C-alpha positions as CSV (number, residue, x, y, z in Angstrom):
1,S,-19.5,-39.2,250.8
2,A,-19.4,-35.5,251.2
3,A,-21.4,-33.3,248.7
4,A,-19.2,-31.6,246.1
5,P,-18.6,-28.0,246.8
6,P,-20.3,-25.5,244.7
7,P,-18.1,-24.2,241.7
8,A,-17.0,-21.0,243.3
9,A,-16.0,-22.8,246.4
10,A,-14.1,-25.4,244.4
11,A,-12.1,-22.5,242.8
12,V,-11.0,-21.3,246.3
13,A,-9.5,-24.8,247.0
14,T,-7.2,-24.6,244.0
15,F,-3.8,-23.4,244.9
16,N,-1.4,-21.7,242.5
17,P,1.9,-20.4,244.0
18,T,2.5,-17.8,241.4
19,R,1.6,-14.1,241.9
20,R,-1.1,-14.3,239.3
21,G,-2.5,-17.5,241.0
22,A,-2.5,-15.8,244.2
23,L,-4.5,-13.0,242.7
24,Q,-7.0,-15.4,241.0
25,S,-7.3,-17.3,244.2
26,F,-8.1,-14.2,246.2
27,A,-10.6,-13.1,243.5
28,A,-12.2,-16.4,243.5
29,S,-12.5,-16.6,247.2
30,T,-14.4,-13.1,247.2
31,V,-16.8,-14.4,244.8
32,A,-17.3,-17.6,246.7
33,S,-18.2,-15.6,249.9
34,L,-20.5,-13.5,248.1
35,V,-22.2,-16.6,246.4
36,L,-22.3,-18.4,249.9
37,S,-23.6,-15.5,252.0
38,L,-26.2,-14.3,249.3
39,G,-27.2,-17.6,248.1
40,A,-27.3,-16.4,244.6
41,V,-26.1,-13.7,242.4
42,H,-29.2,-11.4,241.2
43,P,-29.2,-10.2,237.7
44,P,-29.4,-6.2,237.1
45,L,-32.7,-4.8,236.7
46,A,-34.1,-4.8,233.2
47,C,-34.0,-1.6,231.5
48,A,-36.0,-0.3,228.5
49,S,-33.3,-1.3,226.1
50,D,-33.6,-4.8,227.1
51,A,-37.1,-5.1,225.5
52,A,-37.8,-5.5,221.6
53,T,-38.5,-2.2,220.1
54,S,-39.3,-0.9,216.6
55,A,-38.6,2.2,214.7
56,V,-41.5,4.7,214.4
57,P,-41.1,7.7,212.1
58,F,-42.4,11.2,212.8
59,E,-44.1,13.1,209.9
60,G,-41.5,15.6,208.1
61,V,-42.1,19.3,207.9
62,R,-41.3,20.9,204.7
63,N,-40.6,24.7,205.3
64,E,-38.4,27.3,203.6
65,R,-36.7,28.1,207.0
66,W,-35.2,24.8,207.7
67,V,-34.1,21.5,206.2
68,N,-36.7,18.8,206.1
69,I,-35.2,16.1,208.1
70,P,-36.5,12.6,208.9
71,T,-36.9,12.1,212.7
72,E,-37.8,8.8,214.7
73,T,-38.0,7.3,218.1
74,R,-38.5,3.5,219.1
75,V,-41.6,1.9,220.9
76,P,-41.9,-1.5,222.3
77,T,-43.1,-4.2,219.9
78,S,-45.8,-5.2,222.3
79,W,-47.4,-1.7,221.7
80,A,-50.0,-1.3,218.9
81,P,-51.8,1.8,217.6
82,R,-55.1,2.2,219.3
83,P,-57.8,1.4,216.8
84,G,-59.0,4.3,214.9
85,Q,-56.0,6.4,215.7
86,R,-53.5,7.7,213.3
87,S,-50.8,10.4,213.0
88,K,-51.7,14.1,212.8
89,Q,-49.9,17.3,212.4
90,S,-50.9,20.8,213.5
91,K,-49.3,24.3,213.5
92,F,-49.3,27.4,215.6
93,M,-48.3,30.8,214.3
94,L,-45.3,32.1,216.5
95,Y,-44.9,35.5,214.7
96,T,-44.9,37.0,211.2
97,D,-41.8,38.7,209.7
98,T,-40.9,39.9,206.2
99,Y,-40.9,36.3,204.9
100,G,-44.3,35.7,206.2
101,P,-45.9,33.7,209.1
102,N,-43.5,31.5,211.2
103,Y,-45.0,28.4,212.6
104,R,-44.3,25.9,215.1
105,Y,-45.3,22.5,213.9
106,T,-46.4,19.6,215.9
107,S,-46.5,16.0,214.6
108,T,-48.1,13.5,217.0
109,L,-48.2,9.8,216.7
110,P,-51.2,7.7,217.2
111,K,-51.9,6.7,220.7
112,Y,-50.6,3.3,221.6
113,V,-52.0,0.5,223.7
114,D,-49.7,-1.6,225.8
115,A,-49.7,-5.5,226.2
116,A,-52.4,-4.9,228.9
117,G,-54.7,-3.3,226.4
118,A,-54.5,0.1,228.2
119,V,-53.3,3.3,226.6
120,A,-49.6,3.5,227.0
121,A,-49.2,7.4,226.9
122,N,-51.4,10.4,226.5
123,A,-49.0,11.8,223.8
124,I,-45.8,11.1,221.9
125,A,-45.1,14.1,219.6
126,V,-42.5,16.3,218.0
127,L,-42.4,20.0,218.0
128,V,-40.4,21.8,215.2
129,Q,-39.7,25.5,214.7
130,S,-37.1,27.7,213.1
131,R,-33.7,28.2,214.9
132,G,-31.5,29.8,212.2
133,G,-28.0,30.3,212.9
134,Q,-27.6,27.8,215.6
135,E,-25.8,24.4,214.9
136,S,-26.5,22.6,218.2
137,I,-28.7,22.7,221.3
138,T,-25.7,23.8,223.2
139,D,-26.0,27.0,221.2
140,L,-29.0,27.7,223.5
141,G,-26.7,28.1,226.6
142,A,-26.1,25.7,229.5
143,Q,-28.9,23.2,230.2
144,G,-29.4,24.2,233.7
145,N,-30.4,27.8,232.6
146,I,-33.3,26.3,230.4
147,D,-36.8,26.2,232.0
148,A,-37.8,23.3,229.8
149,A,-41.5,23.7,231.1
150,K,-41.8,27.0,229.6
151,A,-39.2,27.1,226.7
152,F,-40.6,24.8,224.0
153,G,-44.4,25.5,223.7
154,I,-45.4,22.2,225.3
155,E,-49.1,22.7,226.2
156,T,-49.7,20.0,228.9
157,D,-52.0,21.0,231.6
158,N,-50.2,22.7,234.5
159,I,-47.0,22.2,232.8
160,T,-45.7,25.7,234.1
161,L,-46.2,24.5,237.8
162,A,-44.2,21.2,237.0
163,E,-41.2,20.2,239.2
164,Q,-38.1,19.0,237.4
165,V,-37.3,15.5,238.4
166,S,-34.2,15.0,236.4
167,S,-32.0,16.5,233.4
168,A,-29.4,15.1,231.3
169,A,-27.2,15.6,228.2
170,R,-27.0,12.8,225.5
171,T,-24.9,12.5,222.5
172,D,-26.0,9.7,220.0
173,S,-23.7,7.8,217.5
174,S,-23.9,10.6,214.9
175,K,-22.6,13.2,217.5
176,Q,-26.0,14.9,217.7
177,T,-26.5,16.3,221.1
178,Y,-29.7,16.3,223.1
179,Y,-30.9,18.0,226.2
180,E,-33.4,15.7,228.2
181,W,-35.6,16.4,231.1
182,E,-38.1,14.5,233.2
183,L,-40.9,16.8,234.7
184,L,-43.6,15.9,237.3
185,C,-46.9,18.0,237.0
186,P,-49.4,18.5,239.6
187,G,-51.7,15.6,239.8
188,G,-48.8,13.1,239.1
189,S,-48.5,13.5,235.1
190,H,-45.0,12.9,233.8
191,V,-43.6,14.7,231.0
192,L,-40.5,13.6,229.2
193,I,-38.6,16.2,226.8
194,S,-35.6,15.6,224.5
195,A,-34.5,18.7,222.3
196,C,-31.8,19.2,219.8
197,I,-31.0,21.4,216.8
198,S,-30.4,20.5,213.3
199,G,-30.6,22.0,209.8
200,G,-32.0,25.3,211.0
201,A,-34.7,24.0,213.3
202,L,-35.2,23.0,216.9
203,Y,-36.8,19.6,217.5
204,V,-38.4,18.7,220.7
205,L,-39.7,15.3,221.7
206,N,-42.8,15.5,224.0
207,V,-43.9,12.4,225.9
208,E,-46.7,12.7,228.4
209,A,-48.2,10.1,230.6
210,T,-50.6,10.0,233.5
211,A,-49.6,8.8,236.9
212,D,-51.1,5.4,236.0
213,Q,-49.4,5.1,232.6
214,W,-46.1,6.0,234.2
215,A,-46.6,3.2,236.9
216,R,-47.1,0.6,234.2
217,N,-44.6,1.9,231.4
218,K,-42.0,3.9,233.1
219,E,-39.1,2.0,231.4
220,A,-40.7,1.8,228.1
221,L,-41.4,5.6,228.1
222,L,-37.8,6.3,229.1
223,G,-36.9,4.2,226.1
224,V,-38.9,6.4,223.8
225,L,-37.1,9.4,225.1
226,T,-33.7,8.2,224.9
227,S,-34.2,6.4,221.5
228,F,-35.2,9.9,219.8
229,R,-33.1,10.4,216.7
230,V,-32.6,13.4,214.6
231,P,-29.8,13.2,212.1
232,L,-27.2,16.0,211.8
233,A,-27.7,18.3,209.0
234,E,-26.3,21.8,207.9
235,E,-28.4,24.7,207.6
236,S,-29.1,25.8,204.1
237,T,-26.7,28.5,202.7
238,L,-29.4,30.2,200.7
239,D,-31.2,33.1,202.2
240,V,-35.0,32.3,203.3
241,S,-35.9,34.9,200.4
242,D,-34.0,33.0,197.9
243,R,-35.5,29.6,199.2
244,I,-39.0,31.1,198.9
245,Y,-38.4,32.2,195.4
246,N,-36.7,29.0,194.2
247,N,-39.4,27.0,195.4
248,A,-42.1,29.2,193.7
249,S,-40.1,29.1,190.5
250,S,-39.8,25.2,190.6
251,G,-43.5,25.3,191.0
252,G,-44.3,27.4,187.9
253,F,-44.4,30.7,189.5
254,K,-42.4,34.0,188.7
């Protein structure tokens, strides 16, 4: 006896004289022809969001110039901190004004190793600096007018010579807006940047990967970029001098 037709082909053989039936038959016929010509329907390429991930917080920065906000990103659960590595925080003095030194703080996660036991990225860090009087990254102007390689104080080798591969704006579920970039440095290193403003501060996620790390973990590293989260917060209504005085008073000083 003849072999039974495949499910899609069987759908074509079913006739329905109504208008809806005619449309359904036409759609089924189209699907059937694709199945029979291609042999199979291929699933879409896996993206970073398909993999299991876990939240990783960055160390907060307490400062009179901005509101201390918890920030985080997500990394694959198959990654693990490299033995002996731990998070660290450093600061760089941008300038001094009447309120004292104004620093840019960098909070760096420990280096992670991937499932193959190799270092997944050279650095995953957040830079924080004062940006009083601005409520959103859009207050910095159009994204196309920002030179991300020079604007945020990222110190990767040869970053000032980097080529911009792509850029995009993203808004998360809390309505926080981020400007994001992918840069390619001479030698093949990649730098991913996500920047936003909240609570009187500019937050910049910086992900750095060598050419080999990028080849192994591109989708996961892009997932780190797009899962960066900074909650919306209003800037303090107190003047900076009032914040410094109040902090000193609560600490026992006059």
